[in-house]
C-alpha positions as CSV (number, residue, x, y, z in Angstrom):
1,M,13.8,39.5,-41.6
2,K,15.8,36.4,-41.1
3,S,17.5,37.9,-38.0
4,K,14.1,38.8,-36.6
5,W,12.7,35.3,-37.1
6,A,15.8,33.8,-35.6
7,R,15.2,35.9,-32.5
8,I,11.5,34.9,-32.4
9,R,12.3,31.2,-32.8
10,L,14.9,31.4,-30.0
11,Q,12.2,33.0,-27.7
12,A,9.7,30.4,-28.7
13,V,11.9,27.4,-27.9
14,S,11.8,28.5,-24.3
15,M,8.1,27.9,-24.0
16,A,7.3,25.0,-21.7
17,L,4.2,23.2,-23.0
18,V,2.9,20.0,-21.6
19,G,2.2,17.4,-24.2
20,T,-0.6,15.2,-23.0
21,M,-3.6,13.5,-24.6
22,L,-6.6,15.9,-24.8
23,L,-10.3,15.4,-24.9
24,T,-11.5,17.3,-28.0
25,G,-14.8,17.9,-29.6
26,C,-13.2,17.9,-33.0
27,G,-14.3,15.7,-35.9
28,G,-12.1,14.8,-38.9
29,A,-12.7,16.7,-42.1
30,A,-16.1,18.2,-42.6
31,S,-17.4,15.1,-44.5
32,D,-16.4,12.8,-41.5
33,K,-17.9,15.1,-38.9
34,K,-21.1,13.1,-38.4
35,E,-19.2,9.9,-37.9
36,N,-17.5,11.2,-34.8
37,S,-19.2,11.6,-31.5
38,K,-18.7,14.9,-29.6
39,E,-17.5,12.8,-26.7
40,E,-14.9,10.8,-28.7
41,K,-11.4,10.8,-27.4
42,K,-8.9,11.8,-30.1
43,E,-5.1,11.7,-30.0
44,V,-3.2,14.8,-30.6
45,S,-1.8,14.9,-34.2
46,D,1.6,13.4,-34.6
47,N,2.4,16.3,-36.8
48,L,2.1,18.8,-33.9
49,N,5.1,20.1,-32.1
50,K,4.0,20.6,-28.5
51,E,6.6,23.3,-27.9
52,G,8.8,25.7,-29.8
53,L,8.7,26.5,-33.5
54,P,7.6,25.4,-36.0
55,I,4.2,24.5,-34.6
56,L,3.8,21.7,-37.2
57,K,6.5,19.3,-38.4
58,E,5.1,19.3,-41.9
59,K,2.9,22.1,-43.3
60,E,-0.8,21.8,-42.9
61,T,-3.6,23.9,-44.4
62,F,-6.4,25.5,-42.5
63,T,-9.3,27.7,-43.7
64,I,-10.1,30.9,-41.8
65,A,-12.9,33.3,-42.5
66,V,-12.0,37.0,-42.0
67,P,-13.5,40.4,-42.9
68,Q,-12.0,41.7,-46.1
69,K,-9.9,44.7,-45.3
70,S,-8.6,45.8,-48.7
71,T,-9.2,45.2,-52.3
72,L,-5.6,46.2,-53.0
73,K,-3.9,43.3,-51.3
74,A,-5.4,39.9,-50.4
75,A,-4.9,38.5,-46.9
76,A,-2.5,35.8,-48.2
77,E,-0.2,38.5,-49.5
78,K,0.1,40.4,-46.3
79,P,3.7,40.3,-44.9
80,C,2.6,39.1,-41.4
81,V,0.8,36.1,-43.0
82,K,3.8,35.0,-45.0
83,E,6.2,35.4,-42.1
84,A,3.9,33.5,-39.7
85,E,3.7,30.6,-42.1
86,E,7.4,30.5,-42.4
87,A,7.7,30.4,-38.6
88,T,4.9,27.9,-37.9
89,N,4.2,25.7,-40.9
90,V,0.6,26.7,-40.5
91,H,-0.8,27.5,-44.0
92,I,-4.0,29.5,-44.1
93,E,-6.5,29.5,-46.9
94,W,-8.2,32.8,-46.2
95,V,-12.0,33.2,-46.9
96,E,-12.3,37.0,-47.2
97,I,-15.8,38.3,-46.7
98,P,-16.8,42.0,-47.4
99,A,-18.0,43.8,-44.3
100,S,-21.4,44.5,-45.8
101,G,-22.1,40.8,-46.2
102,W,-20.3,39.5,-43.1
103,K,-23.3,38.8,-40.8
104,E,-25.4,37.1,-43.5
105,K,-22.6,34.8,-44.7
106,I,-21.4,33.9,-41.2
107,N,-25.0,33.0,-40.3
108,I,-25.3,30.8,-43.4
109,M,-22.1,29.0,-42.4
110,F,-23.5,28.2,-39.0
111,N,-27.0,27.4,-40.2
112,T,-25.8,25.0,-42.9
113,D,-23.0,23.5,-40.7
114,S,-20.5,24.4,-43.4
115,L,-17.9,26.2,-41.2
116,P,-14.3,26.8,-42.0
117,D,-11.6,25.7,-39.4
118,A,-11.7,29.1,-37.7
119,I,-13.3,32.5,-37.9
120,I,-11.7,35.9,-37.1
121,G,-14.5,38.4,-36.6
122,A,-17.9,38.9,-35.1
123,V,-19.8,35.8,-34.2
124,D,-23.1,35.6,-32.2
125,M,-21.8,33.5,-29.3
126,S,-25.2,33.2,-27.6
127,K,-26.5,31.3,-30.7
128,N,-23.5,29.5,-32.1
129,Y,-21.1,28.4,-29.3
130,E,-22.2,24.8,-29.4
131,Q,-20.7,24.4,-32.9
132,L,-17.3,25.7,-31.6
133,V,-14.5,24.0,-29.9
134,E,-14.3,24.3,-26.1
135,L,-10.9,25.9,-25.5
136,D,-10.5,25.8,-21.7
137,D,-8.3,22.7,-21.6
138,L,-6.5,23.5,-24.8
139,L,-5.5,26.9,-23.5
140,K,-4.0,25.3,-20.3
141,E,-2.0,22.8,-22.4
142,Y,-1.0,24.9,-25.5
143,A,-1.3,28.6,-24.8
144,P,1.1,29.9,-22.1
145,N,1.1,33.4,-23.4
146,T,-2.7,33.6,-23.5
147,T,-3.2,32.1,-20.1
148,A,-0.5,34.4,-18.5
149,F,-2.4,37.4,-20.0
150,F,-5.7,36.1,-18.5
151,D,-4.0,35.8,-15.1
152,S,-2.9,39.4,-15.3
153,R,-6.3,40.8,-15.9
154,E,-9.5,40.8,-13.7
155,D,-11.8,41.0,-16.8
156,Y,-10.4,37.8,-18.5
157,P,-11.4,35.1,-19.0
158,T,-14.9,36.0,-17.5
159,A,-15.8,38.2,-20.5
160,L,-15.2,35.2,-22.8
161,Y,-17.5,32.7,-21.1
162,S,-20.3,31.3,-23.3
163,P,-23.7,30.4,-21.7
164,D,-22.3,27.0,-20.9
165,G,-19.6,28.5,-18.7
166,K,-16.9,27.5,-21.1
167,I,-14.5,29.5,-23.3
168,H,-15.3,29.1,-27.0
169,A,-13.8,32.3,-28.3
170,L,-10.5,34.3,-27.8
171,P,-10.0,38.1,-27.8
172,T,-8.9,39.9,-31.0
173,G,-8.7,43.4,-32.3
174,D,-7.8,46.7,-30.4
175,E,-8.2,47.5,-26.7
176,S,-7.9,51.1,-27.6
177,T,-7.8,53.9,-25.0
178,H,-9.3,56.3,-27.6
179,N,-12.4,54.2,-27.8
180,I,-13.1,54.2,-24.0
181,I,-15.1,57.4,-24.5
182,D,-16.8,57.7,-27.9
183,S,-19.1,60.7,-27.5
184,Q,-17.5,63.9,-26.2
185,L,-18.1,67.6,-26.3
186,W,-15.6,69.8,-28.2
187,I,-15.5,73.5,-27.7
188,N,-14.1,76.2,-30.0
189,Q,-11.0,77.3,-28.0
190,K,-10.4,80.2,-30.4
191,W,-13.8,81.6,-29.6
192,L,-13.1,81.3,-25.9
193,D,-9.8,83.2,-26.4
194,N,-11.5,85.8,-28.5
195,L,-14.0,86.5,-25.8
196,G,-11.7,86.1,-22.9
197,L,-13.6,83.1,-21.4
198,Q,-12.4,80.2,-19.4
199,M,-13.1,76.6,-20.2
200,P,-16.5,75.7,-18.6
201,T,-16.5,73.1,-15.9
202,T,-20.1,73.1,-14.6
203,V,-23.5,73.0,-16.3
204,D,-24.1,76.7,-15.4
205,E,-20.7,77.8,-16.8
206,F,-21.4,75.8,-19.9
207,K,-24.7,77.6,-20.5
208,E,-23.1,81.0,-19.8
209,V,-20.4,80.3,-22.5
210,L,-23.1,79.3,-25.0
211,I,-24.9,82.6,-24.3
212,A,-21.7,84.5,-25.0
213,F,-21.2,82.5,-28.2
214,R,-24.7,83.5,-29.3
215,D,-24.5,87.2,-28.4
216,K,-20.9,88.4,-28.7
217,D,-19.8,87.5,-32.3
218,P,-17.0,85.2,-31.3
219,N,-16.0,84.6,-35.0
220,G,-15.6,88.3,-35.5
221,N,-17.4,88.6,-38.9
222,G,-20.1,91.0,-37.7
223,K,-22.9,88.5,-38.4
224,A,-25.1,86.5,-36.1
225,D,-24.3,83.2,-37.9
226,E,-22.8,81.3,-34.9
227,I,-24.4,78.0,-33.9
228,P,-23.5,77.8,-30.1
229,F,-24.0,74.0,-29.8
230,T,-24.8,71.2,-32.2
231,F,-25.1,67.4,-32.2
232,R,-26.9,64.8,-34.3
233,D,-28.6,62.3,-32.0
234,S,-29.6,61.3,-28.4
235,W,-27.3,58.3,-27.9
236,G,-24.9,56.2,-29.9
237,W,-21.3,56.5,-31.3
238,G,-19.9,60.0,-31.8
239,G,-22.0,63.1,-32.2
240,T,-24.6,62.5,-29.5
241,I,-25.7,64.1,-26.2
242,E,-25.7,60.8,-24.1
243,N,-23.1,62.2,-21.7
244,L,-25.0,65.5,-21.1
245,F,-27.2,63.5,-18.7
246,G,-24.1,62.8,-16.6
247,P,-24.1,66.0,-14.5
248,F,-27.6,65.0,-13.4
249,G,-26.6,61.6,-12.1
250,V,-27.7,59.4,-15.0
251,L,-26.4,58.3,-18.4
252,E,-28.1,57.6,-21.6
253,T,-26.6,54.7,-23.5
254,A,-27.4,52.3,-26.3
255,S,-28.9,49.9,-23.8
256,H,-30.5,52.8,-21.7
257,V,-28.9,51.4,-18.5
258,F,-25.8,51.9,-16.6
259,T,-24.1,49.7,-14.0
260,Q,-22.5,50.8,-10.7
261,D,-21.3,48.4,-8.1
262,G,-23.0,45.5,-9.9
263,K,-26.4,47.3,-9.8
264,V,-28.2,48.1,-13.1
265,T,-30.2,51.4,-13.3
266,F,-32.6,52.2,-16.1
267,S,-31.8,55.9,-16.8
268,A,-35.0,57.2,-18.2
269,A,-37.0,56.3,-15.1
270,E,-34.8,58.4,-12.8
271,Q,-35.3,62.0,-11.5
272,G,-32.0,63.0,-13.0
273,Y,-33.3,62.2,-16.4
274,Y,-36.1,64.7,-15.9
275,D,-33.7,67.3,-14.6
276,A,-31.3,66.8,-17.6
277,L,-34.1,67.2,-20.1
278,E,-35.4,70.3,-18.4
279,W,-32.0,71.9,-18.5
280,M,-31.5,70.9,-22.2
281,N,-34.9,72.5,-23.0
282,S,-33.7,75.7,-21.5
283,L,-30.7,75.6,-23.9
284,Y,-33.1,75.0,-26.9
285,K,-35.6,77.7,-25.9
286,E,-32.9,80.3,-25.5
287,G,-31.4,79.6,-29.0
288,L,-28.2,78.1,-27.6
289,M,-28.8,74.8,-29.4
290,D,-28.9,74.0,-33.1
291,K,-32.5,74.1,-34.2
292,E,-32.0,71.2,-36.6
293,V,-30.7,68.7,-34.0
294,F,-32.7,65.4,-34.0
295,T,-33.4,65.8,-37.8
296,L,-29.8,66.0,-39.1
297,S,-28.6,63.0,-41.0
298,Q,-25.0,61.7,-40.4
299,D,-24.0,63.3,-43.8
300,Q,-25.6,66.6,-42.9
301,Y,-23.9,66.7,-39.6
302,A,-20.6,65.9,-41.2
303,S,-21.0,69.1,-43.3
304,R,-22.5,71.3,-40.5
305,G,-19.3,73.4,-40.2
306,A,-18.6,73.6,-43.9
307,T,-19.8,77.2,-44.3
308,G,-17.0,78.5,-42.1
309,D,-16.1,79.2,-38.5
310,V,-19.7,79.0,-37.2
311,L,-19.7,76.1,-34.6
312,G,-19.1,76.8,-30.9
313,V,-19.6,73.3,-29.2
314,V,-19.9,70.1,-31.2
315,A,-20.5,66.5,-30.1
316,G,-18.3,63.8,-31.6
317,Y,-15.7,61.1,-31.3
318,R,-13.5,64.0,-32.5
319,S,-14.4,67.5,-33.3
320,N,-14.1,67.0,-37.1
321,E,-17.1,64.7,-37.0
322,A,-19.2,67.9,-37.5
323,G,-17.0,69.1,-40.3
324,V,-15.4,72.0,-38.4
325,V,-13.1,74.3,-40.4
326,N,-10.0,73.7,-38.3
327,E,-10.0,70.7,-35.9
328,D,-7.0,72.2,-34.0
329,D,-9.2,75.1,-32.8
330,Y,-11.2,72.7,-30.6
331,R,-10.6,71.2,-27.2
332,A,-12.5,68.6,-25.2
333,V,-14.9,70.0,-22.6
334,P,-14.2,68.5,-19.2
335,V,-16.7,66.2,-17.6
336,L,-19.2,68.8,-16.5
337,K,-20.2,69.1,-12.8
338,G,-23.8,69.2,-11.8
339,K,-25.2,71.6,-9.2
340,D,-24.3,69.1,-6.5
341,G,-20.9,68.4,-7.9
342,T,-21.8,65.1,-9.7
343,Q,-19.5,64.1,-12.6
344,M,-20.3,61.1,-14.7
345,V,-19.3,60.0,-18.2
346,G,-20.2,56.8,-20.1
347,I,-17.2,54.6,-20.8
348,N,-16.8,51.6,-23.1
349,N,-15.3,48.3,-22.0
350,V,-11.9,47.8,-23.6
351,T,-12.4,44.1,-22.9
352,R,-13.0,42.0,-26.0
353,T,-15.6,39.2,-25.7
354,G,-14.3,37.2,-28.6
355,G,-13.2,37.5,-32.2
356,F,-11.3,34.2,-32.8
357,V,-13.2,30.9,-32.8
358,I,-12.4,27.4,-33.9
359,S,-15.1,25.2,-35.3
360,K,-15.7,21.6,-34.3
361,D,-15.0,20.7,-38.0
362,C,-11.3,21.6,-37.5
363,K,-9.0,18.6,-37.8
364,N,-6.3,19.9,-35.6
365,P,-7.6,22.5,-33.1
366,E,-4.4,22.2,-31.0
367,A,-2.4,23.7,-33.9
368,L,-4.7,26.7,-34.2
369,V,-4.6,27.3,-30.5
370,R,-0.8,27.3,-30.6
371,W,-1.0,29.5,-33.7
372,Y,-3.2,32.1,-31.9
373,D,-0.9,31.9,-28.9
374,Y,2.2,32.5,-31.0
375,I,0.7,35.5,-32.8
376,N,-0.1,36.9,-29.3
377,S,3.3,36.2,-27.9
378,S,4.9,39.6,-28.4
379,L,4.4,43.3,-28.9
380,E,6.2,43.0,-32.2
381,L,3.7,40.6,-33.7
382,A,0.7,42.6,-32.4
383,L,2.0,45.6,-34.3
384,E,2.8,43.7,-37.5
385,W,-0.6,42.0,-37.6
386,G,-2.5,45.2,-36.7
387,R,-0.5,48.0,-38.2
388,G,1.9,46.7,-40.8
389,E,5.7,46.5,-41.2
390,E,8.2,47.8,-38.8
391,N,9.7,51.3,-39.3
392,V,6.7,52.5,-41.4
393,W,4.0,53.2,-38.9
394,W,5.7,51.9,-35.8
395,T,8.9,51.0,-34.1
396,I,9.8,49.6,-30.6
397,Q,11.8,51.6,-28.1
398,E,13.3,50.4,-24.9
399,Q,12.5,52.4,-21.7
400,D,13.6,51.3,-18.2
401,G,14.2,47.8,-19.5
402,Q,10.7,47.5,-21.1
403,E,9.6,47.4,-24.7
404,V,7.5,50.5,-25.5
405,P,5.6,50.9,-28.8
406,Q,6.2,54.1,-30.7
407,F,4.0,55.3,-33.6
408,L,5.7,57.1,-36.5
409,T,4.3,59.9,-38.5
410,M,3.2,58.8,-41.9
411,D,3.1,61.6,-44.5
412,E,2.7,61.4,-48.2
413,T,6.4,60.7,-48.8
414,V,6.3,57.7,-46.4
415,L,3.1,56.4,-48.0
416,Q,4.6,56.7,-51.5
417,E,7.9,55.0,-50.4
418,N,5.9,52.1,-48.9
419,G,3.5,51.1,-51.6
420,G,2.1,54.3,-53.0
421,Y,-1.0,54.3,-50.7
422,Q,-3.2,57.3,-50.5
423,S,-3.8,57.4,-46.7
424,K,-2.7,55.8,-43.5
425,A,-6.0,53.8,-43.3
426,E,-5.4,52.5,-46.9
427,Y,-1.9,51.4,-46.0
428,R,-3.0,49.7,-42.7
429,N,-5.9,47.8,-44.4
430,A,-3.7,46.6,-47.2
431,V,-0.7,45.4,-45.2
432,S,-2.3,44.3,-41.9
433,F,-5.6,43.0,-40.6
434,S,-6.3,46.4,-38.9
435,G,-9.0,46.1,-36.2
436,D,-9.8,42.5,-37.2
437,T,-6.5,41.1,-36.4
438,P,-6.0,37.8,-34.5
439,A,-3.3,39.6,-32.5
440,L,-4.9,41.4,-29.6
441,W,-3.7,45.0,-29.2
442,K,-3.7,45.0,-25.4
443,Y,-4.7,47.9,-23.3
444,E,-1.3,47.5,-21.6
445,Y,0.4,48.2,-24.9
446,D,-1.8,51.3,-25.5
447,E,-1.0,52.7,-22.1
448,K,2.7,52.7,-22.9
449,L,2.3,54.1,-26.4
450,I,4.5,57.0,-27.4
451,Y,4.8,59.1,-30.6
452,D,7.6,60.5,-32.7
453,D,8.3,64.2,-32.7
454,K,6.3,64.9,-35.8
455,W,3.1,63.3,-34.6
456,P,0.3,66.0,-34.1
457,H,-0.8,66.6,-30.5
458,D,-3.5,64.0,-29.7
459,Y,-6.2,65.9,-27.9
460,K,-8.6,63.0,-28.1
461,L,-6.2,60.6,-26.2
462,E,-5.3,63.4,-23.7
463,S,-9.0,64.0,-22.9
464,V,-10.0,60.4,-22.6
465,R,-7.1,59.7,-20.1
466,E,-8.3,62.7,-18.1
467,Q,-12.0,62.0,-18.2
468,M,-12.1,58.2,-17.7
469,Q,-11.7,58.7,-13.9
470,Y,-15.4,59.7,-13.9
471,G,-16.4,56.8,-16.1
472,V,-19.4,54.5,-15.6
473,T,-20.1,51.5,-17.9
474,E,-23.5,50.7,-19.3
475,L,-23.1,46.9,-19.0
476,P,-19.9,44.8,-18.5
477,S,-18.4,42.7,-21.3
478,G,-19.7,39.2,-21.6
479,N,-22.0,36.8,-23.4
480,A,-25.6,36.4,-22.4
481,T,-27.8,33.4,-22.9
482,L,-29.8,33.2,-26.1
483,E,-33.0,33.6,-24.2
484,N,-31.8,36.6,-22.3
485,S,-30.3,38.4,-25.3
486,E,-33.2,37.8,-27.6
487,R,-35.8,38.9,-25.1
488,R,-33.8,42.1,-24.3
489,A,-33.6,42.8,-28.1
490,I,-37.3,42.5,-28.5
491,L,-38.1,44.8,-25.5
492,S,-35.4,47.4,-26.4
493,A,-36.7,47.8,-30.0
494,D,-39.9,49.5,-28.7
495,I,-38.0,51.3,-25.9
496,D,-35.6,52.8,-28.5
497,N,-38.4,54.1,-30.7
498,Y,-40.2,55.6,-27.8
499,L,-37.2,57.3,-26.1
500,K,-36.0,58.8,-29.4
501,K,-39.3,60.7,-29.7
502,F,-39.6,61.4,-26.0
503,I,-36.1,63.0,-25.7
504,A,-36.6,65.1,-28.9
505,D,-40.0,66.3,-27.8
506,S,-38.8,67.1,-24.2
507,V,-35.7,69.1,-25.4
508,I,-37.7,71.0,-28.1
509,N,-41.1,71.5,-26.4
510,G,-40.2,71.1,-22.7
511,I,-41.0,68.7,-19.9
512,D,-43.3,69.1,-16.9
513,E,-44.7,67.0,-14.1
514,A,-47.8,65.9,-16.1
515,K,-45.6,64.8,-19.0
516,W,-43.2,63.0,-16.7
517,E,-46.1,61.1,-15.0
518,E,-47.3,60.0,-18.4
519,H,-43.8,59.1,-19.4
520,Q,-43.5,56.8,-16.3
521,K,-46.8,55.1,-17.3
522,T,-45.4,54.5,-20.8
523,L,-42.2,53.0,-19.5
524,K,-44.3,50.6,-17.4
525,S,-46.3,49.6,-20.5
526,L,-43.1,49.0,-22.4
527,K,-42.1,46.5,-19.7
528,V,-39.0,48.5,-18.6
529,D,-39.1,46.6,-15.3
530,E,-38.7,43.3,-17.1
531,Y,-36.0,44.7,-19.3
532,T,-34.0,46.0,-16.3
533,K,-34.4,42.7,-14.6
534,L,-33.0,40.9,-17.6
535,C,-30.0,43.3,-17.7
536,Q,-29.4,42.6,-14.0
537,E,-29.6,38.9,-14.5
538,Y,-27.0,39.2,-17.3
539,V,-24.7,41.2,-15.0
540,D,-25.2,38.7,-12.2
541,S,-24.4,35.8,-14.5
542,L,-20.9,37.2,-15.2
543,D,-20.0,36.8,-11.5
544,K,-18.7,33.2,-11.8
545,E,-16.0,33.3,-9.2
């Protein structure tokens, strides 16, 4: 470890940071906060080194709230924390909050003005940004790695702007390729092979395959026990049919809109929505769709395949979401083409809209900006803070003069030799901050990621990389005004309730022109036009250049 930190210190000394007097909105300690005006000029702490390591000449203590990742090892005991303190002289008193109580406790902190120095985790920026330090000037002076990263990406720093047009939060967590598409269709490749069928690529071919799954005993047990196609909901993460609307030129999403070329479209008002529901009803009527869809709980869906090899096509983040017998038997269905060749799939933004904030109660925000920038200064630190110690889960290879992350297979032996953990997830949560790390796992890292020879074939990653070329986002990443976000939330609650019932009824009982006309009247009564306008205003507000 000493040699590693010697190397990191040598790299850090080369940082060229300008040491000037800054305008800060920081008070002293929490008890002195009210005595200091927000406009007061404050000199940078004499204890701060404006370049190189350590960040502080003498050790200082800061409090940071963070989601509790593990009951096996406290945040203060994680190797990355100890090593960062050694390198920076920034000592952190961690306030670990269980995920189940995170929202409530963070809200209490803001409402009672009893904030820690910083927070790593979800914060409602539309409500709370005024209690947080403006970071724009501090980043220019103290965060060369962060500002260089922003300069390399079109989505930053725009996605971080608060309603006042300032940066009050910095990105954390994982910009994961896997998560770009969260709801996919997975087909039983063994059944296709047994019946001599090709992978379907169009909606018509997809239906023909489902008919064969229904009629030709693809599991070979002599029983008509096959469920050609199953899912658990209309939209949302994982096992949903939101992307089955895509071949018809629309997408169902959590916000019920999608954005193309800066224009917001409300899906359920479009003709393509009608066409998609009509087609899905044909699947249901002909026994090609699980009769219990729309009533399955998440737990019931997770055990849908528990009775054996009975599932043909399942919806999910991965195929095992539906409890299939053998996940390796399933492959991702390509983005299906509509009758006119249309291909669309809903994609998530990898862009992070925040995750690390510094409160105005912080006595030395410059130090925490430098601390964040240091943690985000290398691939090595991103891996340590997000996935644990080197040579357990990961290592770094050199290819064509560039550092490339490599993931290592973690079997029971590796887990036992490195703490006796029961699973890779348990190890990661214990020794790192997992998805709530202050070190951003950048999309650029993820694109270069390679695996060792023992790593199982990643069909999920392969399919996302192939399908994302057809991707359309619902809404771009960013922070809306409080008025805009609250009004949209009020309107979407009723829209959600209505569309859940409308989709289920249309798929099960069918859709015709009379029902569609009544549907359009209902949308009007639910103020869908106002809702769409608010979504458009939000999108327009992000264009600050």
